[in-house]
C-alpha positions in Angstrom: 0.0 0.0 0.0 1.1 3.5 -0.7 0.5 6.1 2.0 -1.7 8.9 0.7 -0.5 11.2 3.4 3.2 10.7 2.6 4.7 13.1 0.1 8.2 13.7 -1.1 9.8 17.1 -0.8 10.7 18.7 -4.2 11.8 22.3 -4.3 10.8 22.7 -7.9 7.3 21.1 -7.5 4.2 23.2 -8.5 1.0 22.4 -6.6 -1.9 21.9 -8.3 -23.8 10.8 -11.0 -25.3 12.6 -8.1 -28.8 12.2 -6.9 -29.9 15.8 -7.7 -28.7 19.0 -9.3 -28.2 20.5 -5.9 -25.9 17.7 -4.7 -24.0 17.8 -8.0 -23.4 21.5 -7.7 -22.4 21.1 -4.0 -20.0 18.3 -5.0 -18.3 20.5 -7.5 -17.9 23.1 -4.9 -16.4 20.6 -2.5 -13.9 19.5 -5.1 -13.0 23.1 -5.8 -12.6 23.6 -2.0 -10.1 20.7 -1.9 -8.1 22.1 -4.7 -8.4 25.6 -3.2 -6.6 24.4 0.0 -3.6 23.7 -2.1 -3.8 27.1 -3.9 -4.4 28.9 -0.6 -1.4 27.4 1.1 0.9 27.8 -1.9 2.2 31.4 -1.1 3.3 30.5 2.4 7.0 30.3 3.1 9.4 30.4 6.0 9.7 34.1 5.9 6.1 35.2 5.6 4.5 32.5 7.8 4.3 34.6 11.1 2.8 37.6 9.3 0.0 35.8 7.5 -0.9 33.0 10.0 -3.8 35.0 11.6 -5.5 35.6 8.3 -4.8 32.1 7.2 -6.4 30.7 10.4 -9.4 32.9 10.0 -10.0 31.8 6.4 -9.5 28.1 7.2 -12.1 28.4 10.0 -14.6 29.3 7.2 -13.4 26.4 5.1 -13.8 24.1 8.1 -17.4 25.3 8.7 -18.2 24.9 5.0 -16.8 21.3 4.9 -18.9 20.4 8.0 -22.1 21.6 6.3 -21.2 19.8 3.1 -20.5 16.7 5.1 -24.1 16.7 6.3 -25.5 17.5 2.8 -23.7 15.4 0.3 -24.0 11.7 -0.6 -21.7 11.3 -3.6 -18.4 9.7 -4.6 -16.3 12.9 -4.6 -15.4 12.8 -0.9 -12.3 10.7 -1.3 -11.0 12.8 -4.1 -11.4 15.9 -2.1 -9.8 14.3 1.0 -6.8 13.4 -1.1 -6.5 16.9 -2.4 -6.6 18.3 1.1 -4.0 15.9 2.5 -1.8 16.5 -0.6 -1.9 20.2 0.0 -1.2 20.2 3.8 1.6 17.5 3.7 3.3 19.0 0.7 3.3 22.5 2.2 4.6 21.1 5.5 7.5 19.3 3.7 8.3 22.6 1.8 8.3 24.7 5.0 10.3 22.3 7.0 12.7 21.2 4.3 11.6 17.6 4.9 11.9 14.9 2.3 8.8 13.1 3.5 5.9 13.9 5.8 3.3 11.5 7.2 0.3 12.5 9.3 -1.1 10.1 11.9 -4.5 10.8 13.3 -5.6 9.6 16.8 -8.6 7.3 17.2 -9.5 7.8 20.9 -12.1 5.1 21.0 -9.7 2.4 19.9 -6.6 4.0 21.3 -4.9 3.7 17.9 -3.0 5.9 15.5 -4.0 5.7 11.9 -3.1 7.2 8.5 -5.1 7.4 5.4 -3.6 5.2 2.6 -4.3 4.6 -1.0 -4.9 0.9 -1.9 -2.6 1.1 -4.9 -1.0 3.4 -7.4 -3.6 5.3 -9.3 -6.4 4.0 -7.0 -8.7 6.7 -5.6 -10.1 4.3 -3.0 -8.8 5.0 0.5 -8.0 2.7 3.3 -6.3 2.9 6.7 -3.0 2.0 8.2 -3.5 1.4 12.0 -1.3 0.5 14.9 -1.5 0.9 18.8 -1.2 4.5 20.0 1.8 3.7 22.2 3.8 1.9 19.5 7.2 3.2 18.2 8.4 6.8 18.1 5.1 8.1 16.8 3.4 6.4 19.7 5.8 7.9 22.1 4.9 11.4 20.8 1.2 10.6 21.0 1.4 9.2 24.5 3.5 11.9 26.1 2.5 14.8 23.8 6.2 15.8 23.3 8.5 16.3 20.4 11.0 13.6 19.4 13.9 14.8 17.3 16.4 12.1 16.2 19.6 13.6 14.7 21.9 12.2 12.0 22.3 9.2 11.9 18.9 7.9 12.8 20.0 4.3 12.5 22.3 4.8 15.5 19.2 5.3 17.7 18.0 2.2 19.4 14.4 3.1 18.5 15.1 2.8 14.8 14.7 -1.0 14.5 11.1 -0.8 13.1 12.1 1.9 10.6 15.1 -0.1 9.5 12.8 -3.0 8.6 10.4 -0.7 6.7 13.3 0.9 4.9 14.6 -2.5 3.8 11.2 -3.3 2.3 10.8 0.0 0.5 14.4 0.8 -0.4 14.2 4.1 1.4 16.8 5.4 3.9 16.0 7.4 7.0 18.8 9.7 8.2 17.0 12.1 10.5 13.5 12.2 12.0 11.3 14.8 13.7 7.9 13.8 15.1 5.6 16.4 16.7 2.3 16.4 18.4 -0.5 18.5 16.9 -2.7 19.7 19.8 -5.9 21.6 20.2 -6.0 24.8 22.3 -7.1 22.6 25.2 -4.1 20.4 24.9 -5.8 17.4 23.3 -4.0 15.4 20.6 -5.3 15.8 17.1 -2.5 14.0 15.2 1.2 13.3 15.1 3.2 14.8 12.3 6.3 12.8 11.3 9.0 14.4 9.2 11.8 12.3 7.6 15.1 13.5 6.4 15.9 17.2 6.6 17.3 18.3 3.2 19.5 21.1 2.2 18.1 24.4 0.9 19.6 23.8 -2.5 20.9 20.8 -4.4 21.3 19.6 -7.9 18.3 18.2 -9.8 19.8 14.7 -10.1 21.2 14.6 -6.5 20.7 11.4 -4.6 18.9 11.3 -1.3 22.3 11.0 0.5 23.5 14.1 -1.3 20.4 16.1 -0.4 20.6 15.3 3.3 21.3 18.2 5.7 23.4 16.4 8.4 22.6 19.1 10.9 19.1 17.6 11.1 16.0 19.3 12.2 16.6 22.3 14.5 14.8 24.2 17.2 14.1 26.8 14.6 12.2 24.1 12.6 10.2 23.3 15.7 9.3 26.9 16.2 8.3 27.2 12.6 6.0 24.2 13.0 4.4 25.8 16.1 3.7 28.9 14.0 2.0 26.7 11.3 0.3 24.4 13.7 -3.0 26.3 14.2 -3.6 26.4 10.4 -2.6 22.8 10.0 -4.9 21.7 12.9 -8.0 23.3 11.3 -7.3 21.6 8.0 -6.7 18.2 9.6 -9.8 18.4 11.7 -11.7 19.1 8.5 -10.0 16.2 6.8 -10.8 13.8 9.6 -14.5 14.8 9.5 -14.5 14.4 5.7 -12.9 10.9 6.0 -15.6 9.8 8.4 -18.1 10.9 5.8 -16.5 8.7 3.1 -16.7 5.8 5.5 -20.3 6.4 6.2 -21.0 6.6 2.5 -19.2 3.4 1.8 -21.1 1.6 4.6 -24.4 2.8 3.3 -23.6 1.7 -0.3 -22.5 -1.7 1.0 -25.7 -2.1 3.0 -27.9 -1.2 0.0 -26.1 -3.8 -2.1 -26.6 -6.4 0.6 -30.3 -5.6 0.7 -30.5 -5.8 -3.1 -29.0 -9.3 -2.8 -31.8 -10.4 -0.6 -34.3 -9.2 -3.2 -32.9 -11.4 -5.9 -35.4 -14.2 -5.4 -34.1 -16.2 -8.4 -30.9 -17.0 -6.5 -30.7 -20.1 -4.4 -29.9 -19.8 -0.7 -26.2 -20.5 -0.9 -25.7 -17.9 -3.6 -27.8 -15.3 -1.7 -25.8 -15.8 1.5 -22.5 -15.6 -0.4 -23.5 -12.2 -1.9 -24.6 -10.9 1.5 -21.4 -12.0 3.1 -19.3 -10.4 0.3 -21.1 -7.1 1.0 -20.6 -7.6 4.7 -16.8 -7.9 4.1 -16.9 -4.7 2.2 -18.9 -3.0 4.9 -16.6 -4.1 7.7 -13.4 -3.8 5.6 -12.5 -7.4 6.4 -10.5 -10.0 4.5 -13.0 -12.8 5.3 -16.3 -13.4 6.9 -18.2 -16.3 8.5 -21.9 -16.7 8.9 -23.2 -18.9 11.8 -26.7 -20.2 11.4 -28.7 -21.2 14.5 
């Protein structure tokens, strides 16, 4: 699986049938809103961030309210596309501001005490899934549990906590040199998400430079952490909207699966075994399970 909320830093990168006419129009507005987040964040840079944060936060509050209203209004298949647009924009801008090669955002599920990230099920696949693990696991779990920053300098592999990352790097062919993981908190101090940044890169490097050549061995600094704190209020508003939007996609998917399951029961021409098989297939989709078992009493 490819993490939808993981994006590679690139200094030269440029960001970029409904049930009624009302829903169709609103869906178009929602897609535009998702793309607009990217355009809205584009002018931000390390120098201008402090000056413009108040106006950015005010505007994002309006976006947040708009998405909440659309969440209640819409029942269409554009949710996941918009969610990807929003996560693309916020992670790409974070990587740009922090000079990070990769950024991953992990949300907190308080009910299950798990951290999760939105992932795409494959290259070019717009269907979203989840990557989940216990909220106290690994470096990200440490940040979530204690709500404190973890900054691992060059070379990350020398840190005893790097074993899990080493195994992941071996599978993907990536190499982690430095890491910065930060808690994103509400004004009341509650955890919204953990933002993980990998590999601080130099301000400038040749176009064909390898990852090793791009690495800033100084690692992430206190100045980077202060910059993150300046950007955090705007990021929090966007991510809270994203989380709400993702829940809407899950509700929509569940409703679609339930309708299909009901339709299966209405196909009277099917024998019992075939009908039960169809219902269980839709139940797997509904519960996002690999397999299902039906016990008859």
